[in-house]
N, C-alpha and C positions, 0 to 999 in steps of 0.2 A: 430748803430755806424758805421761810414764809415771806410774804410780800413786805411786811413791816421790817423784818430782818434785812431784806435786800435794800430797802430804803435807808435804814440806819447805816448799813455798810457803805452805801454810796455817799451819804453825808459825811461819814468819817473819812472816806477817801478824798472827798472834796476839801474838807477842812485841812487835811494833811498836805494837799497838793499846793504847789506854788501858784499864786495868782498872777505871776508875771507871765506874759504871753509873748511868744515869738511873733515876728511880723506875719509869717505865713499862717499863724493860728489866731490872729486877731479876728474880731467878730463883726466886721461891717456886714451890712445886709447880705451881700452876695456870698460871703463865706459862711454866714450864719444860716444859710438855706440848706435844707436836706437835699442831698444829691437825688436827682430824679423828680423833684417837685416842679410841676409845671403851672405857673400862675395863670396861664391862658385858660385853663379849665375852670378858673374861678370867676371869669367875667360874668357880671350879673347886674341887673338894674337895681336890685335891692338885696340886702343881706342882714340877717339877724346876727348880733354879736353877743358874746358872753365874756365878762371880765372876771377873772379869778385872781384876787389879790387881797391879802389880809390887812394891808395898811389902808385905812379909809382915805387918806390924802392922796396916795398914789392911785387907788381905784378911781377916785373922783377925777383925777387928771387924765387917766386912761379913757374914761367915758367921754371926756371932752375931746381927746385926740382921735378916738375911733369913730365917734358919731359924725355922720354926714347927712344933713337933712335930705329926706326923701330917698336916701341910698342905703345908709347903714344905721340900724337902730340897735342900741344896746338893750336887749330884752331882759337881761339879768346880770347881777353882780353877786359874787360869792366870796366869803372870807375863809371858808373851810372846804375841805374835800366833800363832806356830806352835802353842804349847800350847793356846791357846784354840780354834784351828781344829780341832785333833785332838779336843778335847772336844766340839765341835759335831758332829763326825762320829760320835762314840760315843754321844751322848745326845740325847734329845728334850728341848729346853729350852723352858720356859714363861716364865722370867724370867731376864734377864741383866743384871748390873751391870757396866758396861764403862768402864774408864779409857781415855782416848785416847792418852796417852803411856806406852808400855810399855818394858820392858827390851830387847825386840827387836820391831821393827815398831810398828804403831799399832792402836788400837781400830777404825779405820774398816773394815779388812778383816774384822774379827770381826763388826761390825754388818751389813755386806753379806752375809756368809755366813749369819748367823742369819736375816736377813730373807728370803733366797732359800730357805733350808731350811724356813722356817715353813709355806709353802704356805697351806693352810686352817687349820692349827693355830694357835691364838692364842699369840703370843709377845710379851712386853713387853720392850723393850730400853731400859735406863736408862743414860745416860751420866752418870758421876760424875767430874768433872775439876777440877783446880786451874786450868785454862786456860779459864775461863768467859767467853769473849769472843764477841761477835756472829758473827764470821766462822766460828768453830768450831761454834757452835750451829746455824747455817744448814747447814754441811757435814754435821753429825751427823744432822740431820733429813733431809737429802737422801739420806744413806746408808741411812736406815731406822730411826733411833732414835725412840723414842716419848716419852722424857723427856730433858731436858738439865739436870743439876743441878751446882751449884758445891759442891765438897767443903767449902770453908770456911764456907758459909752454909746448905747444905741437907742435910748429912750426917744430921742428926737426923730428917729427914722420911722416911727410908727405911722404918722400921717402919710408919708411917702409910700410905705408898704401897703397901707389901705388903698391908696389911690391906684397903685399898680395892680392890686387884686381886682378892684372894680373895673379897671381898664384891660384886664387880661394880660398884664405884663408889658403893656405898650407904653407906659409912662417913662 
């Protein structure tokens, strides 16, 4: 099965799935974190960030939420998978906020590229999607995401998450 066929299959599964979530499968920050992810390894004085989002309004808001003067600088935004992959090649990324459904391509290729490029450098990959269904959550974690958040429920947790990453999970 090609990568595109896999993506198409996941989207069909997500569309067919019920969006109702049980309390134990809700996606607050703690439950949206990949098992084994340790925010303490992220503690840093400064961090480059990448925002991958095809809605200009949401991307602009994410840049505002993620940016922390003298601590976190958004070095690139991308609306397509190709733009995001090019940004990954140009910058060392410490934090990436990635939507799964993009104007061209998907966030899965971006997640895999970021994870492969990270090596020993700490990189936190946050999926922020309108399609917060279990099948996509599993696929995102398997691709290398550290967090899986629902745009409609978890958008406001982004500043707290950034703060916790900067403080190594001590917030």
